Backbone as CSV, one residue per row, in Angstrom:
resi,resn,N_x,N_y,N_z,CA_x,CA_y,CA_z,C_x,C_y,C_z
1,MET,0.819,-0.935,0.115,-0.166,0.381,0.048,0.828,1.392,0.235
2,VAL,2.270,1.007,0.822,2.819,2.292,0.646,3.630,2.810,-0.688
3,GLU,4.167,1.543,-1.025,4.424,1.639,-2.071,3.397,2.067,-3.683
4,ARG,2.132,1.792,-3.152,1.567,2.411,-4.438,1.137,3.811,-4.226
5,ALA,0.894,3.888,-2.937,0.717,5.405,-2.131,1.987,6.704,-3.338
6,ALA,3.135,6.254,-2.927,4.275,6.289,-3.463,4.569,6.657,-4.939
7,ARG,3.891,5.603,-5.532,4.034,5.774,-7.082,3.055,6.496,-7.851
8,SER,1.654,6.788,-6.597,0.462,7.397,-7.047,1.345,8.839,-7.306
9,ARG,1.980,9.318,-5.936,2.289,10.464,-5.761,3.200,10.685,-6.815
10,ALA,4.300,10.111,-7.181,5.172,10.444,-8.195,4.559,10.472,-9.504
11,LEU,3.205,10.036,-9.847,2.852,10.063,-11.018,1.997,11.456,-11.302
12,GLY,1.515,11.735,-9.977,0.440,13.146,-9.680,-0.654,12.493,-9.642
13,GLU,-1.502,11.274,-9.668,-2.001,10.418,-9.300,-3.251,10.705,-7.963
14,ARG,-4.306,10.909,-7.819,-4.669,10.945,-6.937,-5.565,9.768,-6.049
15,GLU,-5.134,9.361,-4.802,-5.391,8.156,-4.383,-7.014,8.421,-4.248
16,PRO,-7.951,7.237,-4.514,-9.055,7.952,-3.878,-9.511,7.670,-2.436
17,GLY,-10.119,8.565,-2.307,-10.793,8.426,-0.921,-11.920,7.517,-0.018
18,LEU,-12.072,7.517,0.630,-13.566,7.017,1.157,-14.824,7.548,0.515
19,ALA,-14.224,9.142,0.386,-15.866,9.738,-0.630,-16.188,8.824,-1.762
20,ASP,-14.940,8.760,-3.072,-14.844,7.892,-4.145,-15.350,6.841,-3.643
21,VAL,-14.895,5.859,-2.674,-15.414,4.637,-2.610,-17.102,4.320,-2.368
22,GLY,-17.243,5.343,-1.012,-18.545,5.255,-0.870,-19.594,6.041,-2.473
23,LEU,-19.242,6.457,-3.099,-20.126,6.976,-3.942,-19.940,5.995,-4.862
24,ALA,-18.892,5.324,-5.024,-19.253,3.599,-6.225,-19.719,2.847,-5.550
25,VAL,-20.082,2.782,-4.074,-20.752,1.587,-3.629,-22.586,2.464,-3.665
26,ASP,-22.432,3.597,-3.478,-24.162,4.374,-3.388,-24.871,3.892,-5.509
27,ASP,-23.608,3.970,-5.791,-23.699,3.928,-7.459,-24.466,2.724,-8.156
28,GLU,-23.369,1.712,-7.590,-23.705,0.419,-7.540,-25.296,-0.261,-6.834
29,LEU,-25.073,0.041,-5.745,-26.265,0.162,-4.635,-28.121,0.135,-5.193
30,ARG,-27.760,1.616,-6.037,-28.615,1.907,-6.769,-29.306,1.102,-7.798
31,ALA,-28.159,1.274,-8.432,-28.578,-0.172,-9.854,-28.912,-1.256,-9.384
32,ARG,-28.501,-1.997,-8.753,-28.468,-2.905,-8.202,-30.369,-3.466,-7.694
33,LEU,-30.570,-1.775,-6.845,-31.911,-2.113,-6.722,-33.135,-1.876,-7.837
34,GLY,-32.110,-1.183,-8.473,-33.678,-0.948,-9.738,-33.721,-2.131,-10.376
35,GLU,-32.136,-3.145,-10.628,-32.847,-4.206,-10.951,-33.755,-5.086,-10.307
36,GLU,-33.164,-4.998,-8.916,-34.570,-5.873,-7.928,-36.096,-5.654,-8.144
37,LEU,-35.689,-4.516,-8.023,-37.318,-3.690,-7.938,-38.441,-4.169,-9.524
38,ALA,-37.081,-4.096,-10.636,-37.798,-4.443,-11.948,-38.298,-6.596,-11.330
39,VAL,-37.514,-6.787,-11.168,-38.086,-8.183,-10.657,-38.985,-8.037,-10.121
40,SER,-38.545,-7.836,-8.891,-40.081,-7.818,-7.926,-41.192,-7.677,-8.862
41,LEU,-41.355,-6.788,-9.556,-42.653,-5.623,-9.894,-42.914,-6.866,-11.016
42,ARG,-42.021,-7.662,-11.525,-42.793,-8.493,-12.998,-43.353,-9.773,-11.757
43,ALA,-42.478,-10.346,-10.639,-43.176,-11.267,-9.829,-44.299,-10.669,-9.392
44,LEU,-44.630,-9.628,-9.260,-45.714,-9.249,-8.334,-47.082,-9.557,-9.343
45,ARG,-46.378,-8.614,-10.023,-47.507,-8.961,-11.831,-47.961,-10.213,-11.955
46,ARG,-47.060,-11.252,-11.760,-47.193,-12.747,-12.400,-48.012,-13.220,-11.452
47,GLN,-48.199,-13.016,-10.062,-49.111,-12.907,-8.973,-50.002,-12.805,-8.920
48,THR,-50.281,-11.619,-9.030,-51.916,-10.911,-9.398,-52.515,-11.830,-10.089
49,ARG,-51.694,-12.088,-11.298,-52.426,-12.997,-12.509,-52.662,-13.715,-12.077
50,ALA,-51.890,-15.069,-11.446,-52.392,-16.314,-10.751,-53.567,-15.963,-9.712
51,TYR,-53.291,-14.978,-8.829,-54.765,-14.926,-7.683,-55.665,-14.472,-8.549
52,GLU,-56.110,-13.218,-9.670,-56.833,-12.975,-10.354,-57.587,-14.457,-11.511
53,GLU,-57.083,-15.106,-11.647,-56.899,-16.464,-12.672,-57.977,-17.370,-11.279
54,LYS,-57.082,-17.440,-10.381,-57.832,-18.657,-9.665,-58.889,-18.138,-8.134
55,ARG,-59.282,-16.397,-8.345,-60.094,-15.741,-6.949,-61.996,-16.199,-7.617
56,TRP,-62.171,-16.579,-8.781,-63.586,-17.054,-8.220,-63.929,-18.850,-8.796
57,SER,-62.550,-19.078,-8.992,-62.715,-20.635,-9.395,-62.731,-21.532,-7.551
58,PRO,-63.296,-22.355,-7.560,-63.921,-23.253,-6.552,-62.705,-23.547,-5.891
59,GLY,-62.587,-23.415,-4.265,-61.432,-24.019,-3.897,-60.962,-23.309,-2.620
60,LYS,-59.860,-23.074,-2.039,-59.159,-22.098,-1.405,-58.240,-21.569,-2.406
61,LEU,-58.142,-20.168,-1.790,-57.543,-19.355,-2.466,-56.183,-19.401,-1.304
62,THR,-55.582,-20.070,-0.465,-54.785,-19.427,0.662,-53.335,-19.715,-0.354
63,THR,-53.323,-20.692,-1.003,-51.616,-21.082,-1.703,-51.404,-19.694,-2.693
64,VAL,-52.817,-18.636,-3.446,-52.048,-18.159,-4.515,-52.301,-16.620,-3.504
65,SER,-52.769,-16.500,-2.559,-53.247,-15.280,-1.696,-51.920,-15.194,-0.951
66,ASP,-51.162,-16.515,-0.216,-49.833,-16.457,0.689,-48.511,-15.750,-0.489
67,ALA,-49.110,-16.382,-1.771,-47.729,-16.112,-2.967,-48.168,-14.610,-3.121
68,LEU,-49.293,-13.968,-3.484,-49.065,-12.663,-3.761,-48.865,-12.050,-2.413
69,TRP,-49.233,-12.661,-1.613,-48.774,-11.630,-0.375,-47.239,-11.350,0.306
70,ARG,-46.362,-12.859,-0.128,-45.312,-12.877,0.176,-44.565,-11.773,-1.366
71,VAL,-44.867,-11.658,-2.057,-44.299,-11.380,-3.420,-44.792,-9.607,-2.838
72,SER,-46.137,-9.479,-2.894,-45.678,-7.857,-2.327,-45.189,-7.591,-1.496
73,GLU,-44.668,-8.381,-0.021,-43.697,-7.905,0.838,-42.431,-7.613,0.424
74,GLY,-41.929,-8.360,-1.059,-40.536,-8.255,-1.232,-40.387,-6.805,-1.877
75,TYR,-42.061,-6.691,-2.975,-41.752,-5.724,-3.854,-41.229,-4.235,-2.813
76,LEU,-42.126,-4.374,-1.767,-42.457,-2.988,-0.639,-40.742,-3.298,0.022
77,ASP,-40.522,-4.159,0.118,-39.002,-4.267,0.801,-38.076,-3.545,-0.010
78,VAL,-37.984,-4.280,-1.211,-37.158,-3.437,-2.061,-37.319,-1.661,-2.439
79,LEU,-38.736,-1.553,-2.628,-39.109,-0.141,-3.265,-38.914,0.732,-1.773
80,ASP,-38.690,0.350,-0.793,-38.771,1.307,0.473,-36.862,1.157,0.753
81,ALA,-35.877,0.330,0.706,-34.728,0.401,0.400,-34.351,1.319,-1.198
82,GLN,-34.913,1.355,-2.085,-34.647,2.420,-2.807,-35.036,3.441,-3.074
83,THR,-35.475,3.863,-1.973,-36.117,5.271,-1.624,-35.639,6.132,-0.505
84,SER,-34.581,5.100,0.252,-34.820,5.533,1.876,-33.210,5.920,1.402
């Protein structure tokens, strides 16, 4: 690490600081959350369709309603993470 810092100073390069690393992490996290939100939205729409198809059919809705609840919670978790 000392050699790299000395080489960077000799070449007039700036060592990345903590702020630079934080910005990179923030950008990566923002991009990843955007991807996760898109995946979660597709899953939410898929489970909503499954629920709508089963809604007026005979039998219990527990299986599809539980799946819809789980995917809804997941979508909201990712949305909250993205907006905070």
